[in-house]
VMD Tcl script that builds the backbone (N, CA, C; Angstrom):
set m [mol new atoms 393]
animate dup $m
set s [atomselect $m all]
$s set {name element resname resid chain x y z} {
  {N N MET 1 A 1.090 -1.003 0.020}
  {CA C MET 1 A 0.370 -0.158 0.120}
  {C C MET 1 A 0.999 1.203 0.106}
  {N N LYS 2 A 0.604 2.032 -0.518}
  {CA C LYS 2 A 1.507 3.193 -1.014}
  {C C LYS 2 A 0.402 4.506 0.331}
  {N N VAL 3 A 1.913 4.766 0.838}
  {CA C VAL 3 A 0.770 6.146 2.202}
  {C C VAL 3 A 1.956 6.764 2.108}
  {N N ALA 4 A 1.115 7.942 2.459}
  {CA C ALA 4 A 1.797 9.428 2.148}
  {C C ALA 4 A 1.803 9.589 4.429}
  {N N ILE 5 A 2.562 10.297 4.356}
  {CA C ILE 5 A 2.888 10.848 6.037}
  {C C ILE 5 A 3.150 12.222 6.013}
  {N N ALA 6 A 2.279 13.602 6.424}
  {CA C ALA 6 A 2.969 14.270 7.201}
  {C C ALA 6 A 4.022 14.531 8.269}
  {N N ALA 7 A 4.950 14.886 7.827}
  {CA C ALA 7 A 6.013 14.966 8.608}
  {C C ALA 7 A 6.609 16.259 8.914}
  {N N SER 8 A 7.690 16.339 10.128}
  {CA C SER 8 A 8.426 17.478 10.579}
  {C C SER 8 A 9.372 17.614 9.863}
  {N N GLY 9 A 10.071 16.742 9.166}
  {CA C GLY 9 A 11.762 16.513 8.196}
  {C C GLY 9 A 11.716 15.406 7.630}
  {N N GLU 10 A 12.541 15.060 6.820}
  {CA C GLU 10 A 12.916 14.322 5.652}
  {C C GLU 10 A 13.172 12.966 5.877}
  {N N THR 11 A 13.130 12.170 7.350}
  {CA C THR 11 A 13.680 11.086 7.192}
  {C C THR 11 A 12.538 10.488 8.051}
  {N N LEU 12 A 12.831 9.394 7.879}
  {CA C LEU 12 A 11.733 8.276 9.110}
  {C C LEU 12 A 11.770 8.442 10.427}
  {N N ASP 13 A 13.138 8.988 10.855}
  {CA C ASP 13 A 12.889 9.184 12.488}
  {C C ASP 13 A 12.429 10.675 12.961}
  {N N SER 14 A 11.807 11.513 11.717}
  {CA C SER 14 A 11.288 12.984 11.856}
  {C C SER 14 A 10.541 12.097 12.921}
  {N N GLN 15 A 9.868 13.932 13.053}
  {CA C GLN 15 A 8.487 13.609 13.961}
  {C C GLN 15 A 7.287 14.159 13.208}
  {N N ALA 16 A 6.414 12.573 13.043}
  {CA C ALA 16 A 5.167 13.199 12.614}
  {C C ALA 16 A 4.352 14.343 12.984}
  {N N SER 17 A 3.992 15.208 12.018}
  {CA C SER 17 A 3.066 16.500 12.395}
  {C C SER 17 A 1.939 16.224 12.025}
  {N N PRO 18 A 1.764 17.668 13.156}
  {CA C PRO 18 A 0.169 17.467 13.827}
  {C C PRO 18 A -0.690 18.163 13.018}
  {N N VAL 19 A -0.146 18.776 12.280}
  {CA C VAL 19 A -0.739 19.401 11.071}
  {C C VAL 19 A -0.652 18.954 9.732}
  {N N PHE 20 A -1.357 19.495 8.498}
  {CA C PHE 20 A -1.325 18.526 7.005}
  {C C PHE 20 A -0.472 19.804 6.201}
  {N N GLY 21 A -1.574 20.758 6.049}
  {CA C GLY 21 A -1.728 21.721 4.955}
  {C C GLY 21 A -0.032 22.572 5.172}
  {N N ARG 22 A 0.530 22.829 6.257}
  {CA C ARG 22 A 1.661 23.471 6.340}
  {C C ARG 22 A 2.638 22.554 7.021}
  {N N CYS 23 A 2.956 21.630 7.094}
  {CA C CYS 23 A 3.879 19.966 7.644}
  {C C CYS 23 A 4.851 20.409 6.631}
  {N N SER 24 A 6.490 20.669 7.168}
  {CA C SER 24 A 7.242 20.928 6.378}
  {C C SER 24 A 8.345 19.576 5.200}
  {N N HIS 25 A 7.524 18.503 5.573}
  {CA C HIS 25 A 7.489 17.497 4.111}
  {C C HIS 25 A 6.424 16.610 4.474}
  {N N ILE 26 A 6.586 16.088 3.308}
  {CA C ILE 26 A 5.481 15.048 3.086}
  {C C ILE 26 A 6.525 13.438 2.257}
  {N N ILE 27 A 5.994 12.793 3.431}
  {CA C ILE 27 A 6.968 11.791 3.042}
  {C C ILE 27 A 5.965 10.214 2.637}
  {N N VAL 28 A 6.306 9.500 1.343}
  {CA C VAL 28 A 5.628 8.842 0.939}
  {C C VAL 28 A 6.412 7.399 0.425}
  {N N MET 29 A 6.011 6.426 0.812}
  {CA C MET 29 A 6.402 4.627 0.503}
  {C C MET 29 A 5.454 3.807 0.363}
  {N N ASN 30 A 5.978 2.653 -0.015}
  {CA C ASN 30 A 4.977 2.007 -0.313}
  {C C ASN 30 A 5.841 0.813 1.237}
  {N N ILE 31 A 4.102 0.283 1.656}
  {CA C ILE 31 A 4.419 -0.663 2.854}
  {C C ILE 31 A 4.044 -1.806 2.162}
  {N N VAL 32 A 5.055 -2.786 2.232}
  {CA C VAL 32 A 5.330 -4.157 1.804}
  {C C VAL 32 A 5.600 -5.003 3.089}
  {N N ASP 33 A 4.615 -6.003 3.705}
  {CA C ASP 33 A 4.601 -6.545 4.708}
  {C C ASP 33 A 5.717 -6.086 5.824}
  {N N GLY 34 A 5.000 -4.984 6.050}
  {CA C GLY 34 A 5.389 -4.201 7.025}
  {C C GLY 34 A 7.106 -3.946 6.746}
  {N N ASP 35 A 7.636 -4.022 5.691}
  {CA C ASP 35 A 8.590 -3.200 5.309}
  {C C ASP 35 A 8.343 -1.562 4.445}
  {N N PHE 36 A 9.138 -0.948 4.511}
  {CA C PHE 36 A 9.138 0.621 4.060}
  {C C PHE 36 A 9.620 0.589 2.826}
  {N N LYS 37 A 9.305 0.895 1.695}
  {CA C LYS 37 A 10.199 0.508 0.300}
  {C C LYS 37 A 10.073 2.046 -0.573}
  {N N ASP 38 A 10.868 2.347 -1.054}
  {CA C ASP 38 A 10.674 3.306 -1.919}
  {C C ASP 38 A 10.105 4.420 -1.429}
  {N N VAL 39 A 11.180 4.850 -0.132}
  {CA C VAL 39 A 10.945 6.117 0.742}
  {C C VAL 39 A 11.017 7.288 0.346}
  {N N LYS 40 A 10.251 7.973 0.236}
  {CA C LYS 40 A 10.497 9.504 -1.016}
  {C C LYS 40 A 10.087 10.774 0.276}
  {N N ALA 41 A 11.007 11.649 0.542}
  {CA C ALA 41 A 10.663 12.946 1.347}
  {C C ALA 41 A 10.068 14.072 0.502}
  {N N ILE 42 A 9.513 14.651 0.058}
  {CA C ILE 42 A 9.184 15.795 -0.728}
  {C C ILE 42 A 8.830 16.934 0.286}
  {N N PRO 43 A 9.468 17.972 -0.155}
  {CA C PRO 43 A 9.306 19.074 0.707}
  {C C PRO 43 A 7.894 19.691 0.660}
  {N N ASN 44 A 7.287 20.340 1.218}
  {CA C ASN 44 A 5.899 20.540 1.349}
  {C C ASN 44 A 6.199 22.621 0.657}
  {N N PRO 45 A 5.514 23.017 -0.314}
  {CA C PRO 45 A 5.986 24.736 -0.954}
  {C C PRO 45 A 4.955 25.084 -0.428}
  {N N SER 46 A 4.248 24.519 0.506}
  {CA C SER 46 A 2.417 24.852 1.062}
  {C C SER 46 A 2.904 25.640 2.517}
  {N N THR 47 A 4.263 25.548 3.247}
  {CA C THR 47 A 4.485 26.381 4.134}
  {C C THR 47 A 5.040 27.422 4.032}
  {N N THR 48 A 5.533 28.325 3.274}
  {CA C THR 48 A 5.626 29.291 3.154}
  {C C THR 48 A 4.652 30.285 1.809}
  {N N GLU 49 A 3.811 29.533 0.976}
  {CA C GLU 49 A 2.943 30.473 0.244}
  {C C GLU 49 A 1.382 30.688 0.970}
  {N N GLY 50 A 0.492 31.356 0.414}
  {CA C GLY 50 A -0.318 32.013 0.942}
  {C C GLY 50 A -1.528 31.115 1.386}
  {N N GLY 51 A -2.778 31.094 1.268}
  {CA C GLY 51 A -4.073 30.446 1.789}
  {C C GLY 51 A -4.069 29.034 0.431}
  {N N GLY 52 A -4.930 28.320 0.971}
  {CA C GLY 52 A -4.863 27.340 0.374}
  {C C GLY 52 A -4.044 25.922 0.473}
  {N N ALA 53 A -3.632 25.818 1.695}
  {CA C ALA 53 A -2.398 24.983 1.280}
  {C C ALA 53 A -2.882 23.944 1.636}
  {N N GLY 54 A -3.860 23.721 2.391}
  {CA C GLY 54 A -4.355 22.029 2.832}
  {C C GLY 54 A -4.602 21.312 1.189}
  {N N ILE 55 A -5.395 22.486 0.298}
  {CA C ILE 55 A -6.070 21.690 -0.530}
  {C C ILE 55 A -4.478 21.727 -1.471}
  {N N LYS 56 A -3.819 22.262 -1.710}
  {CA C LYS 56 A -1.997 22.212 -2.187}
  {C C LYS 56 A -1.636 21.088 -1.969}
  {N N THR 57 A -1.695 20.661 -0.590}
  {CA C THR 57 A -0.374 19.251 0.246}
  {C C THR 57 A -1.792 18.034 -0.555}
  {N N ALA 58 A -2.479 18.209 -0.397}
  {CA C ALA 58 A -3.806 17.577 -0.526}
  {C C ALA 58 A -3.436 16.920 -2.256}
  {N N ARG 59 A -3.392 17.954 -3.023}
  {CA C ARG 59 A -2.844 17.629 -4.473}
  {C C ARG 59 A -1.516 17.039 -4.649}
  {N N ILE 60 A -0.454 16.945 -3.830}
  {CA C ILE 60 A 0.802 16.677 -3.539}
  {C C ILE 60 A 0.818 15.004 -3.231}
  {N N VAL 61 A -0.202 14.801 -2.187}
  {CA C VAL 61 A -0.193 13.332 -2.083}
  {C C VAL 61 A -1.140 12.758 -3.533}
  {N N GLY 62 A -2.505 13.318 -3.651}
  {CA C GLY 62 A -2.549 12.620 -5.057}
  {C C GLY 62 A -1.959 12.563 -6.053}
  {N N ASN 63 A -0.794 13.835 -6.483}
  {CA C ASN 63 A 0.064 13.298 -7.367}
  {C C ASN 63 A 0.903 12.289 -7.307}
  {N N GLU 64 A 1.001 11.771 -5.863}
  {CA C GLU 64 A 2.334 10.503 -5.217}
  {C C GLU 64 A 1.216 9.527 -5.848}
  {N N ASN 65 A -0.131 9.724 -5.916}
  {CA C ASN 65 A -0.456 8.030 -5.902}
  {C C ASN 65 A -1.115 7.266 -4.825}
  {N N ALA 66 A -0.897 8.256 -3.317}
  {CA C ALA 66 A -0.653 7.099 -2.187}
  {C C ALA 66 A -2.343 7.091 -2.322}
  {N N GLN 67 A -2.792 6.074 -1.567}
  {CA C GLN 67 A -3.908 5.420 -1.145}
  {C C GLN 67 A -4.331 5.760 0.252}
  {N N ALA 68 A -3.132 6.127 1.049}
  {CA C ALA 68 A -3.457 6.270 2.408}
  {C C ALA 68 A -2.952 7.930 2.973}
  {N N LEU 69 A -3.308 8.464 3.854}
  {CA C LEU 69 A -2.788 9.139 4.340}
  {C C LEU 69 A -2.698 9.598 6.011}
  {N N ILE 70 A -1.365 9.314 6.475}
  {CA C ILE 70 A -1.413 10.062 7.926}
  {C C ILE 70 A -1.416 11.355 8.550}
  {N N SER 71 A -1.821 12.087 9.729}
  {CA C SER 71 A -1.706 13.472 9.864}
  {C C SER 71 A -2.235 13.390 11.347}
  {N N GLY 72 A -1.988 14.494 11.698}
  {CA C GLY 72 A -2.466 14.840 12.805}
  {C C GLY 72 A -4.075 15.474 12.518}
  {N N SER 73 A -4.070 16.356 11.980}
  {CA C SER 73 A -5.387 17.003 11.207}
  {C C SER 73 A -5.462 17.111 9.818}
  {N N VAL 74 A -6.851 17.620 9.204}
  {CA C VAL 74 A -6.544 17.999 7.921}
  {C C VAL 74 A -8.242 18.393 7.971}
  {N N GLY 75 A -7.587 19.901 7.338}
  {CA C GLY 75 A -9.327 21.117 7.533}
  {C C GLY 75 A -10.117 20.361 6.543}
  {N N PRO 76 A -11.497 21.019 6.644}
  {CA C PRO 76 A -12.491 20.269 5.454}
  {C C PRO 76 A -11.956 20.332 4.429}
  {N N ASN 77 A -11.726 21.478 3.760}
  {CA C ASN 77 A -11.000 21.722 2.023}
  {C C ASN 77 A -10.519 20.679 1.593}
  {N N ALA 78 A -8.592 20.094 2.374}
  {CA C ALA 78 A -8.095 19.311 1.929}
  {C C ALA 78 A -8.494 18.301 2.139}
  {N N PHE 79 A -9.487 17.723 3.130}
  {CA C PHE 79 A -10.264 16.656 3.388}
  {C C PHE 79 A -11.098 16.133 2.583}
  {N N GLU 80 A -11.729 16.867 1.877}
  {CA C GLU 80 A -12.695 17.114 0.423}
  {C C GLU 80 A -11.897 16.578 -1.000}
  {N N VAL 81 A -10.651 17.074 -0.792}
  {CA C VAL 81 A -10.382 16.535 -2.096}
  {C C VAL 81 A -9.208 15.271 -1.800}
  {N N LEU 82 A -9.267 14.773 -0.913}
  {CA C LEU 82 A -8.324 13.946 -0.137}
  {C C LEU 82 A -9.799 12.818 -0.612}
  {N N LYS 83 A -11.302 12.805 -0.263}
  {CA C LYS 83 A -12.031 12.146 -0.212}
  {C C LYS 83 A -12.504 11.638 -1.798}
  {N N GLN 84 A -11.894 12.808 -2.626}
  {CA C GLN 84 A -12.661 12.812 -4.271}
  {C C GLN 84 A -11.385 11.837 -4.557}
  {N N LEU 85 A -10.399 11.930 -3.919}
  {CA C LEU 85 A -9.171 11.167 -4.913}
  {C C LEU 85 A -9.150 9.718 -4.075}
  {N N GLU 86 A -10.197 9.397 -3.170}
  {CA C GLU 86 A -10.131 8.259 -3.004}
  {C C GLU 86 A -9.071 7.571 -1.944}
  {N N ILE 87 A -8.423 8.736 -1.183}
  {CA C ILE 87 A -7.623 8.885 0.185}
  {C C ILE 87 A -7.771 8.450 1.070}
  {N N LYS 88 A -7.941 7.584 1.747}
  {CA C LYS 88 A -8.324 7.335 2.964}
  {C C LYS 88 A -7.384 7.826 4.329}
  {N N THR 89 A -7.558 8.688 5.227}
  {CA C THR 89 A -6.485 9.656 5.935}
  {C C THR 89 A -7.209 8.955 7.858}
  {N N TYR 90 A -5.713 8.746 8.019}
  {CA C TYR 90 A -5.736 7.932 9.354}
  {C C TYR 90 A -5.069 8.644 10.887}
  {N N GLN 91 A -5.294 8.995 11.725}
  {CA C GLN 91 A -5.063 9.991 13.106}
  {C C GLN 91 A -3.445 9.354 13.460}
  {N N MET 92 A -2.591 10.496 13.261}
  {CA C MET 92 A -1.197 9.987 13.503}
  {C C MET 92 A -1.442 10.393 15.435}
  {N N VAL 93 A -0.212 9.382 15.605}
  {CA C VAL 93 A -0.218 9.390 17.400}
  {C C VAL 93 A 1.165 10.408 17.498}
  {N N GLN 94 A 1.204 11.006 18.401}
  {CA C GLN 94 A 2.340 11.797 19.170}
  {C C GLN 94 A 3.456 10.774 19.025}
  {N N GLY 95 A 4.403 10.629 17.768}
  {CA C GLY 95 A 6.238 10.322 17.969}
  {C C GLY 95 A 6.369 9.772 16.278}
  {N N THR 96 A 7.507 9.327 15.701}
  {CA C THR 96 A 8.511 9.858 14.531}
  {C C THR 96 A 7.537 8.962 13.890}
  {N N VAL 97 A 7.697 9.147 12.133}
  {CA C VAL 97 A 7.135 8.975 11.355}
  {C C VAL 97 A 6.994 7.309 10.818}
  {N N LYS 98 A 8.286 6.739 11.502}
  {CA C LYS 98 A 8.480 5.608 11.344}
  {C C LYS 98 A 7.878 4.720 12.442}
  {N N GLU 99 A 7.496 4.811 13.961}
  {CA C GLU 99 A 6.330 4.352 14.488}
  {C C GLU 99 A 5.104 4.537 13.846}
  {N N ASN 100 A 4.538 5.384 13.490}
  {CA C ASN 100 A 3.531 6.203 12.835}
  {C C ASN 100 A 3.024 4.811 11.770}
  {N N LEU 101 A 3.978 4.567 11.064}
  {CA C LEU 101 A 4.242 3.811 9.714}
  {C C LEU 101 A 3.855 2.179 10.597}
  {N N THR 102 A 4.709 1.507 11.417}
  {CA C THR 102 A 4.107 0.796 11.753}
  {C C THR 102 A 3.072 0.253 12.181}
  {N N LEU 103 A 2.672 1.518 13.242}
  {CA C LEU 103 A 1.133 1.222 13.939}
  {C C LEU 103 A 0.336 0.841 12.523}
  {N N MET 104 A 0.402 1.804 11.538}
  {CA C MET 104 A -0.292 1.515 10.026}
  {C C MET 104 A -0.303 0.181 9.710}
  {N N SER 105 A 0.520 -0.499 9.418}
  {CA C SER 105 A 0.855 -1.375 8.854}
  {C C SER 105 A 0.416 -2.601 9.742}
  {N N GLN 106 A 0.230 -1.971 10.784}
  {CA C GLN 106 A -0.439 -3.529 12.018}
  {C C GLN 106 A -1.789 -2.811 11.759}
  {N N GLY 107 A -2.496 -2.134 11.437}
  {CA C GLY 107 A -3.421 -1.680 11.446}
  {C C GLY 107 A -4.397 -1.311 12.857}
  {N N LYS 108 A -3.384 -0.135 13.505}
  {CA C LYS 108 A -3.024 0.389 14.577}
  {C C LYS 108 A -3.727 1.950 14.782}
  {N N LEU 109 A -4.334 2.371 13.652}
  {CA C LEU 109 A -4.286 3.576 13.562}
  {C C LEU 109 A -5.883 4.079 13.510}
  {N N ASP 110 A -6.249 4.509 13.688}
  {CA C ASP 110 A -8.052 5.066 14.193}
  {C C ASP 110 A -8.004 6.197 12.702}
  {N N GLU 111 A -9.337 6.077 11.766}
  {CA C GLU 111 A -9.483 6.882 10.762}
  {C C GLU 111 A -9.464 8.424 11.457}
  {N N LEU 112 A -9.409 9.170 10.549}
  {CA C LEU 112 A -9.418 10.458 10.956}
  {C C LEU 112 A -10.381 11.035 9.931}
  {N N HIS 113 A -11.099 12.208 11.251}
  {CA C HIS 113 A -12.192 12.795 10.475}
  {C C HIS 113 A -12.230 14.259 10.340}
  {N N PRO 114 A -12.928 14.997 9.369}
  {CA C PRO 114 A -12.191 16.494 8.713}
  {C C PRO 114 A -12.335 17.235 10.269}
  {N N THR 115 A -11.599 18.107 10.274}
  {CA C THR 115 A -11.892 19.181 11.334}
  {C C THR 115 A -12.420 20.222 10.763}
  {N N PRO 116 A -13.787 20.446 11.657}
  {CA C PRO 116 A -14.720 21.566 11.256}
  {C C PRO 116 A -14.502 22.734 10.658}
  {N N PRO 117 A -14.933 23.441 9.693}
  {CA C PRO 117 A -14.441 24.749 9.660}
  {C C PRO 117 A -14.779 25.552 10.538}
  {N N ARG 118 A -14.214 26.847 10.841}
  {CA C ARG 118 A -13.817 27.346 11.384}
  {C C ARG 118 A -14.744 29.098 11.151}
  {N N GLY 119 A -15.265 29.579 11.859}
  {CA C GLY 119 A -15.692 31.054 11.147}
  {C C GLY 119 A -17.244 31.552 11.765}
  {N N ARG 120 A -18.174 31.814 10.752}
  {CA C ARG 120 A -19.295 32.099 10.710}
  {C C ARG 120 A -19.939 31.243 11.125}
  {N N GLY 121 A -21.231 31.481 12.171}
  {CA C GLY 121 A -22.393 30.153 12.015}
  {C C GLY 121 A -21.778 29.093 12.944}
  {N N LEU 122 A -20.912 29.145 13.406}
  {CA C LEU 122 A -20.764 27.573 14.054}
  {C C LEU 122 A -20.682 28.045 15.564}
  {N N GLY 123 A -21.258 29.344 16.444}
  {CA C GLY 123 A -21.336 30.065 17.787}
  {C C GLY 123 A -22.479 29.829 17.990}
  {N N ILE 124 A -22.906 29.710 19.137}
  {CA C ILE 124 A -24.401 29.890 19.907}
  {C C ILE 124 A -24.521 31.061 19.668}
  {N N GLY 125 A -25.756 31.443 19.563}
  {CA C GLY 125 A -26.694 32.756 19.338}
  {C C GLY 125 A -25.522 33.801 18.482}
  {N N GLY 126 A -25.240 32.882 17.427}
  {CA C GLY 126 A -24.423 34.389 16.378}
  {C C GLY 126 A -25.266 35.081 15.712}
  {N N ARG 127 A -25.743 35.633 14.672}
  {CA C ARG 127 A -26.337 36.894 14.294}
  {C C ARG 127 A -27.166 37.014 14.936}
  {N N GLY 128 A -27.727 38.417 15.669}
  {CA C GLY 128 A -29.039 38.512 15.334}
  {C C GLY 128 A -29.469 37.480 16.683}
  {N N GLY 129 A -28.658 37.274 17.377}
  {CA C GLY 129 A -29.177 36.436 18.715}
  {C C GLY 129 A -29.552 37.298 19.701}
  {N N ARG 130 A -29.029 38.362 19.820}
  {CA C ARG 130 A -30.220 39.236 21.172}
  {C C ARG 130 A -31.085 40.259 20.449}
  {N N ARG 131 A -32.379 40.238 21.445}
  {CA C ARG 131 A -33.797 40.637 20.988}
  {C C ARG 131 A -33.611 41.991 22.230}
}
mol reanalyze $m
mol bondsrecalc $m
mol representation Tube
mol addrep $m
């Protein structure tokens, strides 16, 4: 299975990243019988660009033909892109990329659900709440 993981560095010993769109690297590899093959670290250009970082990063994952993504959180727009590309998302645990990939290969990571959007309309008593 081809897996991508949001990372804070470019090696398997780097920490897994709790953020997706602005992680420093995406590490992609094939997991074959618990072994990590064809490991590739991709610097994430979205760390220095303006808006839409999550969508741009999701496209990087899609361009690598990953079947699964491990990350700490994924925003709603990026999550929608990943869903359209049929890429399953999994919740990382605090630790290294290698530790998370090992857990993934053992089926021990939970599925990740989209982060709710921030902004208008989500609070109690929004516009016009006073009378």
